C-alpha positions in Angstrom: 24.9 -19.3 28.5 25.7 -21.0 25.2 25.0 -18.9 22.2 22.5 -20.5 19.8 23.5 -21.0 16.2 20.7 -18.8 15.0 22.0 -15.9 17.1 25.6 -16.3 15.8 26.9 -13.5 13.6 26.6 -14.3 9.9 30.4 -13.8 9.3 31.0 -17.1 11.2 29.0 -19.1 8.8 31.3 -21.2 6.6 31.7 -19.5 3.3 30.9 -15.9 4.5 33.6 -14.1 6.5 33.7 -10.4 7.4 33.6 -8.9 3.9 30.6 -10.9 2.7 28.9 -10.4 6.1 29.0 -6.6 5.7 27.6 -7.0 2.2 24.8 -9.3 3.3 23.9 -7.0 6.1 23.8 -4.0 3.8 22.0 -5.6 0.9 19.6 -8.1 2.6 19.5 -6.9 6.2 21.1 -10.2 7.4 23.0 -10.0 10.6 22.8 -13.5 12.1 22.6 -17.1 10.8 19.0 -17.1 12.0 18.3 -14.0 9.8 19.6 -15.8 6.7 17.3 -18.8 7.3 14.4 -16.4 7.2 15.3 -15.2 3.7 12.9 -17.4 1.8 13.2 -18.3 -1.9 10.7 -16.3 -4.0 10.5 -19.2 -6.5 11.9 -22.7 -7.1 13.4 -24.2 -10.2 13.0 -27.8 -11.0 16.5 -29.0 -11.8 15.5 -32.6 -12.5 14.8 -32.0 -16.2 16.9 -30.8 -19.2 15.6 -28.6 -22.1 16.8 -29.6 -25.6 18.7 -26.6 -27.1 16.2 -26.5 -30.0 13.4 -25.9 -27.5 15.1 -23.1 -25.5 13.1 -19.9 -25.8 15.2 -16.6 -25.6 14.3 -14.4 -22.6 12.4 -17.3 -20.9 13.0 -18.2 -17.3 16.1 -20.0 -16.3 16.7 -23.3 -18.2 19.0 -26.2 -17.8 20.7 -27.9 -20.8 23.0 -30.9 -21.0 25.5 -30.3 -23.7 29.0 -31.1 -25.1 31.7 -28.4 -25.5 32.4 -27.9 -29.2 34.9 -25.0 -29.1 36.5 -22.5 -26.7 37.5 -19.0 -28.0 39.0 -16.1 -26.0 38.3 -12.8 -27.8 39.5 -9.7 -25.9 38.1 -9.5 -22.3 35.8 -12.5 -22.5 35.4 -16.2 -23.1 33.1 -17.6 -25.8 32.2 -21.3 -25.6 30.1 -23.1 -28.2 28.2 -26.2 -26.9 25.8 -28.6 -28.6 23.3 -31.4 -28.0 21.4 -33.7 -30.4 19.0 -30.9 -31.3 21.2 -27.8 -31.9 23.9 -25.5 -30.5 24.3 -22.3 -28.5 27.0 -20.0 -27.2 28.1 -19.4 -23.6 29.7 -16.1 -22.7 31.9 -15.4 -19.6 33.4 -12.1 -18.6 34.9 -13.2 -15.3 37.0 -16.2 -14.3 38.0 -16.5 -18.0 41.2 -18.5 -17.5 39.8 -20.9 -14.9 36.6 -21.6 -16.9 38.6 -22.1 -20.2 40.7 -24.7 -18.5 37.6 -26.5 -17.1 35.5 -26.6 -20.3 37.6 -28.9 -22.5 36.2 -29.6 -26.0 34.4 -32.9 -26.1 33.5 -32.9 -22.4 29.8 -32.9 -21.4 28.4 -30.6 -18.7 25.1 -29.3 -17.3 24.6 -25.6 -17.9 22.0 -23.6 -16.1 21.1 -20.0 -16.8 18.9 -17.4 -18.5 18.8 -17.7 -22.3 19.0 -14.7 -24.6 19.5 -13.9 -28.3 22.6 -12.1 -29.5 23.3 -11.4 -33.2 20.7 -14.0 -34.1 22.3 -16.7 -32.0 21.1 -18.3 -28.8 23.4 -17.6 -25.8 23.7 -17.7 -22.0 25.9 -15.3 -20.0 27.7 -16.8 -17.0 25.6 -20.0 -16.6 26.2 -22.2 -13.7 28.3 -25.2 -14.6 28.0 -28.7 -13.1 29.3 -32.1 -14.1 26.8 -34.0 -16.2 24.9 -36.6 -14.0 25.6 -40.2 -14.5 23.1 -41.9 -16.8 19.8 -42.5 -14.9 20.7 -40.1 -12.0 18.8 -36.9 -11.3 20.6 -33.8 -12.5 21.0 -32.2 -9.0 21.2 -33.6 -5.5 18.4 -31.3 -4.6 15.9 -31.6 -7.4 14.2 -28.3 -6.7 16.5 -25.3 -6.2 15.4 -22.1 -4.5 15.9 -18.7 -6.2 16.7 -16.1 -3.5 16.4 -12.3 -3.5 19.6 -10.8 -4.8 21.2 -7.6 -5.9 23.9 -6.6 -8.5 26.3 -5.9 -5.7 25.9 -9.4 -4.2 26.3 -11.0 -7.6 29.4 -8.9 -8.4 30.9 -10.0 -5.1 30.5 -13.6 -6.1 27.4 -14.4 -4.0 25.7 -16.1 -7.0 22.5 -18.2 -6.8 24.7 -21.3 -6.5 26.7 -19.7 -3.6 23.5 -18.6 -1.9 22.2 -22.2 -2.0 25.4 -23.4 -0.4 25.3 -20.8 2.3 21.7 -21.7 3.1 22.5 -25.4 3.3 25.3 -24.6 5.8 23.0 -22.3 7.8 20.2 -24.9 8.0 22.6 -27.6 9.1 23.5 -25.4 12.1 20.1 -23.9 12.9 17.6 -26.8 12.3 18.5 -29.0 15.3 17.7 -26.1 17.7 14.5 -24.8 16.1 11.6 -24.9 18.5 8.0 -24.8 17.6 6.2 -21.4 17.6 2.6 -22.6 17.3 0.7 -24.7 19.8 0.2 -28.4 18.9 -3.6 -27.9 18.6 -3.1 -25.1 16.0 -0.9 -27.3 13.9 -3.3 -30.2 14.1 -6.5 -28.3 13.4 -5.0 -26.5 10.4 -3.0 -29.5 9.1 0.3 -27.6 9.3 3.8 -29.0 9.0 6.1 -28.5 12.0 8.4 -25.4 11.9 11.4 -27.7 11.3 9.8 -29.5 8.4 8.6 -26.2 6.9 12.0 -24.6 7.1 13.7 -27.6 5.6 11.2 -27.8 2.7 10.9 -24.2 1.9 14.7 -24.1 1.2 15.3 -27.6 -0.1 12.0 -29.2 -0.8 11.8 -33.0 -1.3 9.0 -32.6 -3.8 6.4 -30.0 -5.1 3.8 -31.1 -2.5 6.1 -30.6 0.5 7.1 -27.2 -0.9 3.4 -26.2 -1.2 2.8 -27.3 2.4 5.9 -25.5 3.7 4.9 -22.3 2.0 1.4 -22.6 3.5 2.7 -23.2 7.0 5.0 -20.2 7.0 2.4 -17.8 5.4 -0.4 -19.0 7.7 1.8 -18.5 10.8 2.7 -14.9 9.8 -0.9 -13.9 8.9 -2.4 -15.8 11.9 -0.1 -14.1 14.4 -0.7 -10.7 12.8 -4.4 -11.1 13.0 -4.2 -12.5 16.5 -2.3 -9.4 17.6 -4.8 -7.0 16.0 -7.9 -8.8 17.1 -6.6 -9.3 20.6 -6.6 -5.4 20.9 -10.1 -5.3 19.5 -11.4 -8.1 21.8 -9.9 -6.5 24.9 -11.3 -3.1 24.0 -14.8 -4.4 23.1 -15.0 -6.3 26.4 -13.3 -3.9 28.7 -13.5 -0.4 27.3 -16.7 1.4 28.3 -18.0 4.0 25.8 -20.4 6.9 26.0 -24.0 5.6 25.5 -25.8 7.7 22.9 -29.3 6.2 22.9 -31.3 9.2 21.5 -31.6 10.3 17.9 -32.4 13.9 18.7 -34.5 16.6 17.0 -31.6 18.1 15.0 -30.8 14.8 13.3 -34.4 14.5 12.2 -34.6 18.1 11.0 -31.4 17.7 8.9 -32.6 14.3 7.5 -36.0 15.6 6.6 -34.6 18.6 4.8 -32.2 16.7 2.6 -32.7 17.5 -1.1 -32.4 13.9 -2.1 -32.8 10.3 -0.7 -29.9 8.7 1.0 -28.6 5.6 -0.9 -29.2 2.2 0.6 -25.4 2.0 1.4 -25.5 5.3 3.4 -28.6 4.2 5.3 -26.9 0.8 6.2 -23.7 2.6 7.4 -25.7 5.0 9.6 -27.5 2.0 11.1 -24.1 0.3 11.9 -22.9 3.6 13.5 -26.1 3.9 15.6 -25.7 0.4 16.9 -22.1 1.2 18.0 -23.1 4.5 19.7 -25.8 2.7 21.7 -23.6 -0.3 22.7 -22.0 1.1 25.8 -18.6 0.4 24.1 -16.4 2.9 22.3 -17.0 3.0 18.6 -13.9 2.4 16.4 -15.2 2.3 12.9 -13.5 2.8 9.5 -15.8 4.2 6.8 -14.6 3.5 3.3 -16.3 5.1 0.4 -15.2 5.8 -3.1 -14.7 9.4 -4.2 -18.2 11.1 -4.3 -20.1 8.3 -2.5 -21.5 10.6 0.2 -19.3 10.1 3.2 -19.6 13.8 4.3 -23.3 13.3 4.6 -22.8 10.3 6.9 -20.3 12.3 8.9 -22.8 15.2 9.4 -25.6 12.9 10.5 -23.3 11.0 12.9 -22.1 14.3 14.4 -25.8 15.3 14.9 -26.4 12.0 16.7 -23.7 13.0 19.2 -25.2 16.6 19.5 -28.6 15.1 20.1 -27.2 13.2 23.1 -25.7 16.4 24.6 -22.1 15.9 23.3 -19.8 17.8 21.0 -18.3 16.4 17.8 -15.1 17.3 16.0 -14.2 16.6 12.4 -10.5 16.6 11.6 -9.2 17.0 8.1 -5.6 16.7 6.9 -5.4 20.1 5.0 -6.7 23.6 5.5 -8.4 23.5 2.1 -10.3 20.4 2.9 -11.2 21.6 6.4 -12.7 24.8 5.1 -14.5 22.9 2.3 -16.0 20.4 4.8 -17.1 23.4 6.9 -18.9 25.0 3.9 -20.7 21.8 3.1 -21.6 21.0 6.7 -23.0 24.5 7.2 -25.4 24.0 4.3 -26.7 20.7 5.8 -27.0 22.3 9.3 -29.1 25.2 8.1 -32.4 23.7 9.2 -31.1 22.8 12.6 -30.2 25.0 15.6 -26.7 23.5 15.8 -23.7 25.9 15.7 -20.6 24.9 13.8 -17.2 26.5 13.5 -13.9 26.0 11.7 -10.4 26.2 13.3 -7.2 25.9 11.3 -3.6 27.2 11.6 -4.5 30.4 9.9 -7.6 31.3 12.0 -7.0 34.8 13.1 -6.4 35.6 16.8 -9.5 37.8 16.9 -11.6 34.9 15.7 -10.0 32.5 18.1 -10.9 34.8 21.0 -14.6 34.3 20.3 -14.4 30.7 19.1 -12.4 29.0 21.9 -14.7 30.2 24.8 -17.8 29.2 22.7 -16.2 25.7 22.3 -15.4 25.4 26.0 -18.9 26.4 27.2 -20.6 24.1 24.7 -22.1 26.7 22.5 -20.4 25.2 19.5 -21.8 21.7 18.8 -19.6 20.7 15.8 -16.1 22.0 15.1 -14.2 21.3 11.9 -10.5 21.7 11.7 -7.0 20.6 11.0 -4.2 19.7 13.4 -5.0 23.0 15.1 -7.8 21.1 17.0 -5.2 19.3 19.1 -3.4 22.5 20.4 -3.5 22.9 24.2 -5.6 26.0 24.0 -8.5 24.1 22.5 -10.8 22.9 25.2 -14.1 21.1 24.8 -17.0 21.2 27.2 -18.1 17.6 26.3 -16.3 15.9 23.4 -18.2 12.7 22.5 -17.3 12.0 18.9 -14.1 12.4 16.8 -14.4 12.0 13.0 -11.1 11.8 11.2 -10.9 12.2 7.5 -8.1 10.5 5.6 -6.7 9.2 8.9 -3.4 7.8 7.5 -2.2 11.4 7.5 -2.4 11.8 11.3 0.2 10.3 13.6 -0.6 8.3 16.7 0.5 11.0 19.2 -1.7 13.6 17.5 -4.7 11.3 17.9 -3.8 10.6 21.5 -3.8 14.3 22.3 -7.2 14.6 20.8 -8.6 11.8 23.0 -7.1 13.6 26.0 -9.5 16.4 25.4 -12.6 14.4 26.5 -14.1 15.5 29.8 -16.6 12.7 30.2 -13.9 10.4 31.6 -14.7 8.1 28.7 -12.9 8.1 25.3 -14.8 9.7 22.4 -16.4 7.5 19.8 -14.2 7.4 16.7 -15.2 7.4 13.0 -12.3 7.2 10.6 -13.1 8.1 7.0 -11.1 7.3 3.8 -11.7 7.9 0.2 -8.7 5.7 -0.8 -10.3 2.4 -1.7 -8.4 -0.2 0.3 -8.4 -3.8 -0.9 -10.1 -6.0 1.6 -6.9 -7.9 2.6 -5.1 -4.7 3.2 -7.9 -3.2 5.2 -7.9 -6.3 7.4 -4.3 -5.7 8.2 -3.9 -1.9 8.3 -7.3 -1.4 10.1 -7.6 -5.0 11.5 -8.8 -3.8 14.9 -11.5 -1.5 13.5 -15.0 -2.4 12.4 -15.2 -1.6 8.7 -18.2 0.0 6.9 -18.2 0.5 3.1 -20.4 2.8 1.1 -20.4 0.8 -2.1 -23.1 2.7 -4.0 -22.9 6.0 -5.8 -25.6 8.7 -5.3 -28.1 8.9 -8.2 -27.3 11.4 -10.9 -23.4 11.1 -10.8 -22.4 11.0 -14.5 -19.5 8.7 -15.5 -16.2 10.5 -16.2 -14.8 9.8 -19.6 -11.1 8.9 -19.2 -8.7 9.2 -22.2 -5.0 8.4 -22.7 -3.0 10.6 -25.0 0.7 11.3 -25.9 2.6 14.5 -26.1 1.9 14.6 -29.9 -1.8 15.3 -29.1 -1.1 18.3 -26.9 -2.4 20.9 -29.5 -5.7 19.1 -29.6 -5.8 18.9 -25.8 -5.3 22.7 -25.5 -8.1 23.3 -28.1 -10.4 21.0 -26.1 -9.7 22.8 -22.8 -10.4 26.2 -24.6 -13.7 24.8 -25.8 -14.6 23.7 -22.3 -13.7 27.1 -20.9 -15.9 28.7 -23.6 -18.8 26.7 -22.2 -18.1 28.2 -18.7 -16.1 25.2 -17.3 -12.8 24.9 -15.5 -9.8 22.6 -15.7 -7.2 21.1 -13.4 -3.7 20.3 -14.7 -1.8 18.1 -12.2 2.0 17.4 -12.2 3.6 14.5 -10.3 5.6 15.3 -7.2 7.8 12.4 -6.3 9.9 12.8 -3.2 13.1 11.3 -4.6 13.3 14.0 -7.2 11.4 16.9 -5.7 13.8 19.5 -7.2 13.4 18.2 -10.7 9.6 17.9 -10.3 9.2 21.5 -9.1 11.2 22.5 -12.2 8.8 20.5 -14.4 5.9 22.1 -12.6 7.3 25.6 -13.2 8.1 24.9 -16.8 4.6 23.3 -17.3 3.0 26.3 -15.7 4.9 28.6 -18.2 3.7 26.5 -21.1 0.1 26.6 -19.9 0.3 30.4 -19.5 1.7 30.7 -23.0 -1.2 28.5 -24.4 -3.8 30.4 -22.3 -2.7 34.0 -22.2 -4.2 36.6 -19.9 -6.7 38.0 -20.9 -9.0 36.3 -21.4 -7.7 33.3 -19.5 -6.6 33.2 -15.9 -4.3 30.4 -14.7 -3.6 29.8 -11.0 -0.8 27.6 -9.5 -0.8 25.7 -6.2 2.0 23.6 -4.7 3.5 22.6 -1.4 6.4 25.1 -1.5 4.1 28.1 -1.4 3.3 30.1 1.7 -0.1 29.1 3.2 -1.8 32.5 2.3 -0.6 32.3 -1.3 -1.8 28.8 -1.6 -5.2 29.7 -0.1 -5.5 32.8 -2.3 -4.8 30.8 -5.5 -7.0 27.9 -4.5 -9.9 30.2 -3.5 -9.6 32.0 -6.9 -10.1 28.7 -8.7 -12.9 27.5 -6.3 -14.7 30.8 -6.8 -14.4 30.6 -10.6 -12.0 33.6 -10.9 -9.4 31.3 -12.5 -10.1 29.0 -15.4 -7.2 26.6 -14.9 -5.5 25.4 -11.8 -2.0 24.0 -12.3 -0.9 22.0 -9.2 0.9 19.1 -7.7 -1.2 16.4 -5.9 -2.0 18.9 -3.2 -5.5 18.8 -4.6 -5.8 15.1 -4.5 -7.9 14.8 -1.4 -11.4 16.2 -1.3 -11.2 19.5 -3.1 -14.7 20.2 -4.5 -15.2 22.4 -7.5 -18.5 21.4 -9.2 -17.7 23.6 -12.2 -14.5 21.8 -13.0 -15.1 19.4 -15.9 -11.5 18.6 -17.0 -8.7 16.8 -15.1 -5.4 16.6 -17.0 -2.8 14.4 -15.4 0.7 15.0 -16.7 3.3 12.1 -16.8 0.4 9.9 -15.7 2.6 6.8 -15.8 4.4 8.1 -12.7 1.3 7.8 -10.5 -0.2 4.7 -8.8 -3.7 3.5 -9.9 -5.4 4.6 -6.6 -3.9 8.0 -6.8 -4.9 8.5 -10.4 -8.5 7.4 -9.4 -8.4 9.9 -6.5 -7.4 12.7 -8.9 -10.0 11.7 -11.4 -12.6 12.1 -8.6 -12.0 15.8 -8.4 -14.1 16.3 -11.5 -17.6 15.0 -12.3 -19.1 16.7 -9.3 -21.4 19.0 -11.1 -24.1 18.5 -13.7 -21.8 18.7 -16.7 -20.1 15.8 -18.5 -16.5 15.5 -17.2 -13.2 14.3 -18.6 -10.0 12.9 -17.2 -7.1 13.1 -19.7 -4.0 11.1 -18.9 -0.9 12.4 -20.7 1.8 9.8 -20.9 5.5 10.1 -21.7 7.1 8.5 -24.8 8.7 5.6 -23.0 6.2 3.8 -20.8 6.8 0.3 -19.4 4.3 -2.5 -20.0 3.0 -2.4 -16.4 2.4 1.4 -16.5 0.6 1.1 -19.9 -1.6 -1.6 -18.4 -2.3 0.5 -15.4 -3.3 3.5 -17.5 -5.5 1.4 -19.8 -7.2 -0.1 -16.8 -8.1 3.3 -15.5 -9.6 4.2 -18.9 -11.9 1.1 -18.7 -12.8 1.0 -14.9 -14.5 3.5 -12.7 -14.8 1.3 -9.6 -12.1 2.4 -7.1 -12.1 -0.9 -5.2 -11.5 -3.0 -8.4 -8.6 -0.6 -9.2 -7.1 -0.8 -5.7 -7.1 -4.6 -5.9 -5.4 -4.5 -9.2 -2.9 -1.8 -8.0 -2.0 -4.0 -5.1 -1.5 -7.1 -7.4 0.8 -5.1 -9.7 2.7 -3.0 -7.2 2.6 -5.0 -4.0 1.0 -3.7 -0.9 3.4 -0.9 -0.2 2.0 2.6 -0.2 -1.2 2.3 -2.3 -1.5 6.1 -2.0 0.8 6.8 -4.9 4.3 6.7 -6.2 6.1 6.5 -2.8 6.4 2.9 -1.8 6.7 3.4 1.9 5.8 -0.1 2.8 3.6 -1.6 5.5 3.6 -0.9 9.2 5.0 -4.4 9.7 7.4 -6.5 7.7 6.2 -9.9 6.4 8.9 -12.4 5.4 6.9 -14.6 3.1 3.2 -13.8 3.1 1.9 -11.3 0.6 -1.3 -9.3 1.2 -1.7 -9.0 -2.6 -1.6 -12.7 -3.3 -2.5 -14.5 -0.1 -6.0 -13.2 0.5 -7.4 -16.7 1.0 -4.8 -17.7 3.6 -5.4 -14.3 5.3 -9.1 -15.0 5.5 -8.5 -18.4 7.0 -5.9 -17.1 9.5 -8.3 -14.3 10.6 -11.2 -16.7 11.0 -9.1 -19.0 13.1 -7.6 -16.2 15.2 -11.2 -15.2 16.0 -12.0 -18.7 17.2 -8.9 -18.8 19.4 -9.7 -15.5 21.0 -13.4 -16.3 21.5 -12.2 -19.2 23.7 -9.3 -17.3 25.4 -9.4 -13.5 24.8 -6.3 -12.6 26.7 -4.4 -15.8 25.7 -4.0 -16.8 29.3 -4.5 -20.5 29.1 -1.4 -22.8 29.3 -2.2 -24.2 25.9 -1.6 -20.7 24.4 1.7 -20.1 26.0 3.6 -20.2 22.7 1.3 -17.6 21.2 1.9 -15.3 24.1 5.6 -15.7 23.6 5.4 -14.9 19.9 3.2 -11.8 20.3 5.5 -10.6 23.1 8.3 -10.3 20.6 6.5 -7.3 19.2 7.0 -8.2 15.5 3.2 -8.3 14.9 2.3 -5.0 16.5 1.0 -2.6 13.9 2.5 0.5 15.2 0.9 3.0 13.0 -2.4 3.0 11.2 -5.2 1.8 13.4 -4.1 2.1 17.0 -6.5 4.9 17.4 -7.4 4.9 21.0 
């Protein structure tokens, strides 16, 4: 079998060789010539025009000038060349290839120089510009008028793989690969969406004939990625909704009505709408797989309780799984209050539940006495047996792995999978939700319960710390409590724990015992110590809780009115918003105070100011994704997406995603399993496994 050019190792591409091949593999993940062709330019530069030197703006994007060499100097370790055109002059500086470049740039000769302009000692200069012969009068400056700018690294540039070299390598690669490129999308998909062929798209993404063809090439490649991704997700959903039977829960039940009638307040319109959507799922005869998104404090727990009571009313048990012990116990406390008017028995099971308690609890769960159980990962242990599990509610589900969920599904005794409600308080931009949770139905609680007061968010610097301490003392004098949160970023955990310890000491000095009590909670503590300190704060025995982001999800202390976030510039917008949501849960006015470092970048400053001006978590999440890309919107750790996209961006290509999803739905409506001959290419592409989302939403 003859090896295809695209499968040939990159070292055999003219201009590469073993040394450069190792570097390309390490820096860009390129192993074959086909891999290189899939590294797309992130922007293109129009090389058909020249900028007069007088109009060059320092620190602008790359510019191209046509200029005559005036003088060549060789001060120690560098080469300085002065060039001029009719409008002015500038300096060119070279630190490498000094001898060769000095011989080439003869005074009086005219060249094209292309590079990034800067200002040095008040003079305009360019460091290591690309040099080309000046074009003949009337000719375009470059053979390819538009030049691609490719991802690069310092190591690649230092090894001589400059932008110019990268373009040459790409031209060689395309020459070898293009003749054998076969189409990946059926003809009807290309026609109905007015898409270029794959060959045309690849040629024009790298070396576009003009701006219009570049635009069409980009669209084709982005559409293909997003269409195949949505096709993969929706195919799972189509197959499940058609073939997977679910437990029919047709009744409402007495306990639901008793709980509903005893609520101290009216449900919001959004909560009522979501419960209706859930009821429709439970009655459909198919397994429910629904994601419930709701901002911090929007009343998701209430929806979870009422959904659990629907299951109980139909003779089934429900489990509610939380990511941490603190959150599980808090859910249990809240749920118990709501269940008071009903006859439903609830229990809590976590890793630290004592053996004596388990002895009573496990048999009661197995014989059906317990209707609703709240817990952590402990719920999936082999010793935990249900009589009749019909509903699983998972809170903050990105914290549970696929295997853990699968073990929970294995506990159903009805022979049918339990209905699944996944809840998250992390506002997820729509485009991201369509990808991470693309095979789930999504419900959104987009209305806050009446009476929630806005939280005042302030941005301060280290200089204002004395005023901050005074403010916290005033709040404590009014009977309130305060959180002080330090960042914990995995790359520098050791350093962060040092900062936390030092911060804690400073807080204790500023708030001495007596009269003040300061508790500390972080991930390195033993569970019982953590629980003891947390309980002290929740119960009001401690005035201040110093912690890492352990407290980010769901901790409910209505009496806490101040949230201080140290080194706030090191957090993502969504995470800052989550932390802010820990206060403002009681009747008192609440404050979130962001303390920033002395040196804060432009993006971070913008992020912090945005938080001060916006309370809507979904708006913040959209902006966060625009600024940071769709990596881990949870916080500082950019762990990336469950699949790799080569060219499409979930942050920027929402409209294409929408179109691709709509079209994928049409294709599957006509051929749910993609069995028709006309869809053979789609089957082949999906079988490669690239578009399988292996993590987030494969939940049953």
